[in-house]
C-alpha positions as CSV (number, residue, x, y, z in Angstrom):
1,M,235.6,187.1,96.7
2,Q,238.6,186.6,94.4
3,T,239.8,183.4,92.8
4,T,243.2,183.6,91.0
5,D,245.4,181.2,89.2
6,L,249.0,182.0,90.4
7,A,250.7,180.5,87.4
8,P,253.3,180.6,86.1
9,A,255.0,181.4,89.4
10,Q,253.1,178.7,91.4
11,A,250.7,175.9,90.5
12,F,248.1,177.1,92.9
13,I,244.6,178.6,92.7
14,R,244.3,181.2,95.4
15,Q,240.9,182.1,96.9
16,S,240.7,185.3,98.9
17,I,237.6,186.7,100.6
18,F,237.5,190.4,101.6
19,R,235.1,192.1,104.0
20,D,235.2,195.9,104.1
21,G,238.4,195.9,102.1
22,R,240.2,193.6,104.6
23,L,241.3,190.0,103.9
24,V,239.3,187.7,106.1
25,H,239.9,184.3,104.5
26,R,242.6,182.9,102.1
27,V,243.3,179.4,100.9
28,D,245.6,178.1,98.2
29,H,244.6,175.0,96.2
30,P,247.5,173.2,94.5
31,Y,246.9,171.7,91.0
32,E,250.0,169.7,90.2
33,D,247.6,166.9,89.3
34,L,246.7,168.8,86.2
35,L,250.4,169.3,85.1
36,D,253.0,167.0,83.5
37,A,256.5,166.5,84.9
38,K,257.6,169.7,83.1
39,G,254.8,171.8,84.7
40,T,252.8,172.1,81.5
41,A,249.0,171.7,81.7
42,L,248.0,168.2,80.5
43,D,244.7,169.8,79.2
44,P,244.8,173.6,79.0
45,Q,241.0,173.8,79.7
46,R,241.1,172.0,83.0
47,V,243.0,174.7,85.0
48,P,240.5,177.5,84.1
49,A,237.6,175.0,84.7
50,R,238.9,174.3,88.2
51,V,239.3,178.0,88.9
52,E,235.7,178.5,87.9
53,S,234.4,175.5,89.8
54,L,236.2,176.5,93.0
55,H,235.0,180.1,92.7
56,R,231.3,179.0,92.2
57,Q,231.6,176.5,95.1
58,V,232.8,179.2,97.6
59,V,230.3,181.8,96.4
60,D,227.4,179.3,96.8
61,V,228.6,178.2,100.3
62,T,229.2,181.8,101.6
63,R,225.7,182.8,100.3
64,R,224.1,179.9,102.2
65,A,226.2,179.7,105.3
66,G,228.5,182.7,105.5
67,L,232.2,182.4,106.2
68,E,231.5,179.6,108.7
69,G,230.3,177.5,105.9
70,L,233.8,177.4,104.3
71,A,234.8,174.8,106.9
72,Q,232.3,172.4,105.4
73,L,233.8,172.5,101.9
74,P,235.3,169.2,100.7
75,L,238.9,169.4,99.6
76,S,239.5,169.8,95.9
77,E,241.3,167.1,94.0
78,G,244.6,169.0,94.3
79,D,244.2,169.4,98.0
80,R,244.0,165.7,98.8
């Protein structure tokens, strides 16, 4: 499981899940809602907090329900 902030190239948090070295799941979560019109973080702590929150959420779900459980995750604020 890897969760990465793609800034500054893109305002996305990318989550990638690998099994036996192969990518089996990837999703990008936009976070423009955390940026001002110039692309600067409104609150510099909120982006890393969202990265951590999304990571914890996916780890918890995959431990409980495997990859199939990912379909049950609610969309993050930036995905709405």
